C-alpha positions in Angstrom: 118.3 104.9 76.0 116.0 105.1 73.2 112.8 107.0 73.8 109.6 105.5 73.7 106.1 106.8 72.4 102.8 105.2 72.3 100.3 106.3 69.6 96.6 105.5 70.4 94.3 106.5 67.5 91.5 104.7 65.6 92.3 106.9 62.4 95.2 105.1 60.6 95.5 107.9 58.3 96.7 110.2 61.0 98.4 107.6 63.1 100.5 105.9 60.5 102.4 109.0 59.1 103.1 110.3 62.5 104.6 106.9 63.6 106.9 106.9 60.5 108.2 110.4 61.1 108.7 109.7 64.9 110.6 106.2 64.0 112.8 108.5 61.7 113.6 110.7 64.7 114.9 107.9 66.6 111.9 107.2 68.6 110.7 103.4 69.5 107.0 103.6 68.5 104.0 101.4 69.6 100.7 101.7 67.8 97.1 101.1 69.0 94.0 101.5 67.2 91.6 101.9 70.4 91.9 102.7 74.0 91.7 99.4 75.5 94.5 98.0 73.5 96.4 100.9 73.9 96.1 100.8 77.8 97.5 97.1 77.6 100.6 98.3 75.6 101.2 101.2 78.1 101.2 98.7 81.1 103.6 96.5 79.0 106.1 99.1 77.6 105.7 102.2 79.9 106.3 104.7 77.2 107.8 108.2 78.0 105.0 109.9 76.0 101.4 108.6 75.1 99.8 110.6 71.9 96.1 109.8 72.3 92.9 110.7 70.3 89.8 111.6 72.2 87.0 109.6 70.4 88.0 106.3 70.2 85.7 103.0 70.5 85.8 100.8 73.7 87.8 103.1 75.8 88.0 107.0 75.0 90.7 109.3 75.5 89.5 110.8 78.9 89.5 107.1 80.3 92.9 106.5 78.9 94.1 109.5 80.8 92.5 108.6 84.0 93.6 105.1 83.8 97.3 106.0 83.2 97.4 108.6 86.0 96.1 106.0 88.5 98.8 103.4 87.6 101.8 103.7 89.7 104.2 102.3 87.3 103.0 105.0 84.7 103.7 107.9 87.0 106.3 109.4 84.8 104.4 109.1 81.3 103.3 112.2 79.8 100.2 112.3 77.9 99.4 114.5 74.8 95.9 114.5 73.7 95.2 114.7 69.9 91.8 115.9 68.8 89.9 117.3 65.9 87.8 119.1 68.3 88.8 122.5 69.7 86.3 123.1 72.4 87.1 124.7 75.7 85.2 122.3 77.6 87.1 119.4 76.0 90.5 121.0 76.8 89.4 121.5 80.5 88.1 117.9 80.6 91.3 116.4 79.2 93.4 118.5 81.6 91.2 117.3 84.8 91.5 113.8 83.4 95.4 114.1 83.5 96.6 115.3 80.1 99.6 117.2 79.8 99.0 118.9 76.6 96.2 119.3 74.0 96.7 119.5 70.3 94.2 119.9 67.6 94.4 118.0 64.2 95.5 118.3 61.8 98.9 118.7 63.3 102.3 119.9 61.7 105.1 117.5 62.8 107.1 120.8 64.1 104.1 121.5 66.4 104.2 117.9 67.6 107.9 118.1 68.5 107.2 121.4 70.2 104.5 119.8 72.5 106.8 116.8 73.1 109.8 119.1 74.2 107.1 121.1 76.6 106.1 118.0 78.4 109.5 116.2 78.6 111.9 119.5 78.8 114.5 117.8 80.8 115.0 114.5 78.7 117.8 113.6 76.7 118.5 110.9 74.2 120.1 108.8 76.9 117.9 109.5 79.8 114.3 108.5 80.6 112.2 110.7 82.9 112.3 108.1 85.8 116.1 108.9 85.9 115.6 112.3 86.0 112.6 113.2 88.3 112.4 111.8 92.0 109.2 110.2 93.1 107.0 112.4 94.8 107.4 112.2 98.6 104.2 111.5 100.6 103.4 112.3 104.1 103.7 109.4 106.6 100.1 110.0 107.7 98.7 109.1 104.4 96.7 105.9 103.9 98.0 103.7 101.2 96.2 100.7 99.4 97.3 98.6 96.6 95.8 95.9 94.6 97.8 92.7 94.2 95.2 90.3 93.1 91.7 91.0 91.9 90.2 87.8 90.5 88.0 85.3 91.9 87.8 81.6 91.6 91.0 80.7 90.0 94.0 82.7 88.6 93.5 83.8 85.0 96.8 84.8 83.5 97.3 85.8 79.8 97.4 88.2 77.1 93.7 88.9 77.4 93.8 89.9 81.2 97.3 91.8 81.3 95.7 95.2 82.1 93.3 94.2 85.1 95.4 91.3 86.1 94.9 87.4 86.7 95.7 86.9 90.4 93.1 86.1 92.9 92.4 88.1 96.0 95.0 90.1 97.8 95.1 93.9 98.8 97.8 95.5 100.8 97.0 98.5 103.1 99.4 100.8 104.8 97.9 103.2 107.4 98.5 104.6 110.8 101.8 102.8 111.5 100.1 99.2 110.6 100.7 97.1 107.6 97.8 95.1 106.7 97.2 92.3 104.2 93.6 91.4 103.1 93.5 87.6 101.9 96.2 85.5 100.7 95.2 84.6 97.1 97.7 84.1 94.4 98.4 87.7 94.4 100.1 87.6 97.8 103.3 86.0 96.0 104.2 89.1 94.3 103.6 91.3 97.3 105.9 89.0 99.3 108.6 89.5 96.7 108.2 93.3 97.0 108.2 93.5 100.6 111.3 91.4 100.9 113.1 93.6 98.4 111.9 96.8 100.1 112.8 95.6 103.8 116.1 94.1 103.1 117.7 93.1 106.3 115.0 95.0 108.4 112.1 92.8 110.0 108.6 93.2 108.8 105.6 93.3 111.2 102.5 92.3 109.3 98.9 91.4 109.9 97.0 89.2 107.3 93.2 89.2 107.5 91.5 86.3 106.0 87.9 86.7 104.9 87.0 83.0 104.4 88.8 80.0 103.7 87.9 79.3 100.0 91.1 78.5 98.0 91.1 81.7 95.9 91.7 83.4 99.1 94.5 81.1 100.8 96.3 79.6 97.8 99.2 82.1 97.6 100.1 81.8 101.4 102.3 78.9 100.8 104.5 81.2 98.5 104.6 84.2 100.8 108.2 84.8 101.0 108.3 86.9 104.3 106.7 83.9 106.2 110.0 81.9 105.6 112.3 84.8 107.3 112.8 84.3 110.9 113.1 88.0 111.8 109.5 88.6 110.5 106.4 88.7 112.6 103.1 87.6 110.9 99.7 87.8 112.7 97.0 86.0 110.8 93.5 86.9 111.8 90.2 85.2 110.6 87.0 83.4 111.6 86.4 79.6 112.0 85.5 77.9 108.8 82.4 75.8 108.2 84.0 72.4 108.8 87.5 73.3 110.5 89.5 75.9 112.4 91.6 78.5 110.5 95.0 76.9 111.3 94.0 73.5 110.2 92.6 75.0 106.9 95.9 76.9 106.2 98.2 73.8 107.3 95.8 71.4 105.1 96.9 72.8 101.7 100.6 72.7 102.9 100.5 68.9 103.8 102.7 66.6 102.1 100.7 65.4 99.4 100.3 69.0 98.1 103.2 70.9 99.2 106.8 70.2 100.4 106.9 72.4 103.2 104.3 72.2 106.2 102.9 75.2 108.0 104.7 74.4 111.3 108.0 74.3 109.5 107.9 77.8 108.2 110.6 79.9 110.0 108.8 83.1 110.3 107.2 84.0 113.6 103.7 83.2 112.8 100.8 83.7 115.1 97.3 82.5 114.0 94.4 83.8 116.0 90.6 82.9 115.4 88.3 86.0 115.9 85.4 85.6 118.1 84.1 89.1 118.3 82.9 91.2 115.4 84.7 94.3 116.4 88.5 94.4 117.3 91.7 96.6 116.7 94.9 96.4 114.8 97.2 98.7 116.7 95.3 102.0 116.6 92.8 101.1 114.0 89.3 99.9 115.0 88.2 97.2 112.6 84.6 95.9 112.2 83.6 92.7 110.6 80.2 91.7 108.8 79.0 88.4 107.8 78.3 88.4 104.0 76.0 86.3 101.9 78.5 83.6 100.7 78.8 79.8 101.3 80.3 79.0 104.6 81.7 81.5 107.0 82.6 84.7 105.0 83.1 88.2 106.2 83.9 91.7 105.1 86.1 94.1 107.0 85.8 97.9 107.7 88.7 99.8 108.5 88.6 103.3 110.4 91.7 104.9 109.2 93.1 108.4 109.7 92.6 108.6 105.8 88.9 107.5 106.0 86.8 104.3 106.1 87.7 101.5 104.0 85.7 98.4 103.3 86.9 95.2 101.9 84.1 92.7 101.0 85.4 90.5 98.2 82.7 87.7 98.2 79.1 88.7 98.6 75.7 88.0 96.8 72.8 90.6 96.9 69.4 89.5 97.9 67.1 91.9 96.1 65.4 89.3 94.1 63.2 88.7 97.1 59.6 89.6 97.3 58.2 92.7 95.7 56.7 95.3 97.9 54.6 98.4 96.9 57.6 100.3 96.1 59.5 97.6 94.2 61.8 94.8 95.3 62.1 94.7 99.0 65.8 94.3 100.3 66.5 91.2 102.4 67.7 91.6 105.9 71.1 90.6 104.8 71.1 93.3 102.3 69.9 95.9 104.8 72.5 95.0 107.3 75.3 95.2 104.7 73.9 98.5 103.5 74.4 99.9 106.9 77.9 98.3 107.3 79.1 100.0 104.0 77.3 103.3 104.8 79.3 106.6 104.0 82.5 104.5 103.2 85.1 106.5 101.6 86.3 103.5 99.6 84.5 100.2 99.1 85.9 97.1 97.3 83.0 94.9 96.6 82.3 91.6 94.8 80.7 92.4 91.4 81.5 89.3 89.4 78.6 89.0 87.2 76.3 91.0 84.7 72.8 90.8 85.1 72.3 88.2 82.3 75.3 86.2 83.9 73.7 86.5 87.3 70.6 84.7 86.4 72.5 81.3 85.9 74.4 81.9 89.0 71.8 82.8 91.5 72.7 81.2 94.9 76.7 81.0 93.9 77.5 83.7 96.6 78.9 86.4 94.1 77.6 89.8 93.2 75.5 91.3 90.3 77.1 94.5 88.9 73.6 96.2 88.8 72.6 95.4 92.1 76.3 96.3 93.7 76.1 99.7 92.2 72.3 100.1 93.5 73.4 99.2 96.9 76.7 101.4 96.9 74.6 104.2 95.8 71.9 103.9 98.2 74.6 103.6 101.0 76.2 106.9 99.9 79.7 105.3 99.3 82.1 107.9 97.7 84.4 105.6 95.7 83.5 101.9 94.6 85.9 99.2 93.4 84.6 96.4 91.2 86.1 93.4 92.6 86.3 89.4 92.3 86.5 89.6 88.5 85.3 86.2 86.7 88.2 84.1 85.5 86.2 84.1 82.1 86.0 88.0 81.8 88.9 89.4 79.8 90.1 93.2 80.0 87.6 94.1 77.2 84.7 92.8 79.1 85.6 94.1 82.5 85.9 97.6 80.8 82.4 97.2 79.4 80.9 96.4 83.0 82.8 99.1 84.4 81.1 101.5 81.7 77.8 100.2 82.5 78.4 100.4 86.2 78.9 104.4 85.9 76.0 104.7 83.7 73.7 102.9 86.2 75.2 105.5 88.9 74.7 108.4 86.7 71.1 107.2 86.0 70.2 107.4 89.8 72.0 110.9 90.4 75.0 109.4 92.1 78.3 111.2 92.0 79.9 108.0 93.4 83.3 107.3 91.7 83.5 103.7 90.1 86.5 101.9 89.1 87.3 98.2 88.3 90.0 96.9 90.6 93.3 96.6 88.7 96.4 94.5 89.8 99.1 97.0 90.6 97.0 100.0 91.2 97.8 102.0 94.0 95.3 104.5 95.8 96.2 106.9 98.4 93.6 108.6 100.8 93.9 111.6 103.1 91.0 112.5 105.6 87.9 111.5 103.3 89.7 112.6 100.0 91.0 109.8 97.7 94.1 111.2 95.5 96.1 109.7 92.7 99.0 107.7 93.8 
């Protein structure tokens, strides 16, 4: 199989000659002039090696390294950082971000080949690293979380959303012997196909939690393949909607004018339960629910797992635009309640759909402003925040800029909270209060 390399460098004078020499050496070469487009190409082509400059517009080399290391499908990709600066601090930072090697410009092609042989010592012309290196095994006790849909309102597929993804809300959680799915947006379709391939003939026992019945949180359910297999058990939990019960809401979108299979015709063993209390258990896992500030009946869920506390709150509007007090704007009672609900969370997935400027035109719509979301999470001492419910009009570049702004806001208030933008396909592992790369 032809070896693949991705060159990410905004300096064409350096990039173009290296690309030509690599092609002559029988490498399949892709080129990108900035980190953002480079990450898109990495996800599309899954290269064996990424050769990446440090100082680039939009997304710098450190951010590229971190993004690659957190993407499960790029776990075998090696990264060689190439830069014109030879500072010890830069080397250390690149290593911490996930770089496998570090080269200083100008680089002789022989030195580059030596570095490539160092990072891929076992690779031959006919083998990719994925065929040689087994996936690292992880203890069963670890808590796994994977994003299958991260958009709000409506799916937004296309070339401009390929990195963060275009499917609506769906998050998978595996912990303490339980297999939990949060929401059934369009992302649940791909999850269902993956589960079927993984399980084979083995039965699945799944719990699906619905935060609310807006369409972007239930629209994928009719296409969830495991619900059509008689050996599987699916327990659906949620709260009664504003105008109808949970079962009727799920069944309504599957009536004959809209869908060829009715809910009661699905062969899987499906049990739908409307929750009455705000505290319940899924197997050994204590779960708390909290009403959010969103039209209708909408909740967030908090899971107390052996890997730490995880909060999933995909739809919420902060209320800090209330009356000003002597020390600034006074949070509303809703905000104070939610701040306590998310306090000390190890991982928080929270609605951050709008920029501050956009939010002024969408007050009362029930979705978050990234500035206020960061402030709330920092005040609650959250350890890791995932910006969620991306606006369908926001492309990858726009979301990247929102992420950078969010990190700057956290740094300005002295918070060491780690902030990411939720990305379709990203898998996160947690062990007792520590999040690690998947």
